[in-house]
C-alpha positions in Angstrom: 124.6 240.8 61.3 122.3 240.5 63.9 120.6 237.5 62.4 124.0 235.8 62.7 124.5 236.8 66.2 121.3 235.5 67.1 122.4 232.1 65.8 125.5 232.3 67.6 123.9 233.0 70.9 121.6 230.1 70.4 124.5 227.8 70.1 126.3 229.3 73.0 123.2 228.9 75.4 124.2 225.8 77.5 127.7 227.3 78.0 126.2 230.7 79.1 124.1 228.9 81.4 126.7 226.9 82.9 128.9 229.9 83.8 125.9 231.5 84.9 125.4 228.8 87.3 129.0 229.1 88.6 128.4 233.0 89.1 125.4 232.9 91.0 124.5 229.3 91.9 120.9 229.4 91.4 119.4 227.9 88.4 116.4 230.6 88.2 118.8 233.5 88.5 121.2 231.8 86.0 118.5 231.9 83.4 117.8 235.6 84.1 121.4 236.3 83.7 121.8 234.4 80.7 118.5 236.1 79.3 119.7 239.7 80.2 123.2 238.9 78.7 121.7 237.9 75.5 119.5 240.8 75.3 122.4 243.0 75.8 124.6 241.2 73.2 121.9 241.8 70.7 121.5 245.3 71.7 124.9 245.8 71.3 125.7 243.6 68.2 127.5 246.4 66.6 130.2 246.6 69.2 131.4 242.8 68.5 134.3 242.9 66.3 134.5 240.2 64.0 137.5 238.0 63.7 137.2 237.8 67.8 136.0 235.1 69.9 132.3 235.6 70.2 131.9 233.5 73.2 134.5 235.4 75.1 132.5 238.7 74.2 129.2 237.2 75.3 130.8 235.6 78.7 132.4 239.1 79.5 128.7 240.8 79.0 127.2 237.7 81.1 129.9 238.5 84.0 129.4 242.3 83.8 125.6 242.1 84.0 126.1 239.8 87.2 128.2 242.2 88.7 125.7 245.0 88.0 122.9 242.9 89.4 125.0 242.1 92.6 125.8 246.0 93.0 122.2 246.7 92.4 120.7 244.5 95.0 124.1 244.6 97.2 123.3 241.0 97.9 125.7 239.5 100.5 125.5 235.6 99.4 124.0 233.3 97.0 120.3 232.4 97.3 120.3 228.8 96.3 123.2 226.0 96.3 123.7 223.9 93.2 124.7 221.3 95.4 121.3 220.7 97.0 119.4 220.1 93.8 117.8 216.7 93.6 117.1 216.5 89.9 119.2 213.3 89.3 118.6 211.8 85.7 120.2 208.5 84.7 121.0 205.0 85.5 120.5 204.0 89.1 123.4 201.6 89.0 126.9 202.0 91.1 128.7 203.7 88.4 126.3 206.6 88.0 126.2 206.9 91.6 129.8 207.0 92.4 130.3 209.3 89.5 127.7 211.6 91.2 129.6 211.3 94.5 133.0 212.4 92.9 131.1 215.4 91.1 129.5 216.5 94.3 133.0 216.3 95.8 134.3 218.4 93.2 131.5 220.7 93.1 131.9 221.1 97.0 135.8 222.0 96.4 134.8 224.5 93.7 132.3 226.0 95.7 134.5 226.4 98.6 137.2 228.5 96.4 137.2 232.0 96.3 135.0 233.6 93.7 138.0 234.7 91.4 139.6 231.2 91.4 136.2 229.7 90.4 135.5 232.2 87.7 139.2 231.5 86.2 138.7 227.7 86.7 135.4 227.7 84.7 136.5 230.0 82.0 139.8 228.3 81.2 139.1 224.7 82.1 135.3 224.2 81.2 134.7 226.8 78.7 138.4 226.2 77.3 139.0 230.1 77.0 142.8 231.0 76.2 144.5 232.6 79.1 144.3 235.8 77.3 140.6 235.5 76.6 140.0 234.7 80.2 142.0 237.7 81.2 139.8 240.1 78.9 136.5 238.4 80.1 137.8 239.1 83.9 139.2 242.4 83.2 142.5 241.4 84.8 146.2 240.7 83.6 147.0 237.7 82.1 149.6 236.9 84.8 146.6 237.3 87.3 144.7 234.5 85.5 147.5 232.5 85.3 148.4 232.7 89.3 144.6 232.5 90.1 144.3 229.5 88.0 147.1 227.7 89.6 146.0 228.4 93.0 142.7 227.2 92.0 144.1 223.6 90.5 146.2 223.3 93.4 143.4 223.8 95.7 141.0 221.4 93.9 143.8 218.7 94.1 144.3 219.2 97.6 140.5 219.4 98.6 139.6 216.3 96.5 142.5 214.3 97.9 141.6 214.9 101.2 138.0 213.9 101.1 
């Protein structure tokens, strides 16, 4: 079973890193979070229940690992802003530039959201978890996920239309 879980983890790495970036906003710290979450998943492989969503189980491990790190370091904020990264790859034409501007606008709007709304938005809209699965990852009732998501979507529309 650990070999199968290892293969599942490898396939999940890009999604885990994306979620870790949402949590910590630092590429280096995101990589550390993903590594720690993978180590925990492998060490606790016997606790995963076959038939349940593996990705939701690992996302929960990743989020709990992040919370543990915050508690341990008692950090009061993020150390690096993703929006300040200058590593842009691709065509230098107008289309990609406009797309990047829009993406940066959306990223700023998401960054301005409370942490609870950001987490729900990414888990449901980006990672495509069901509300129930997102609720399990976050450890909150499904109604809380629904209300946070509704507020996040409304705020995202308001902030991107105003800009």
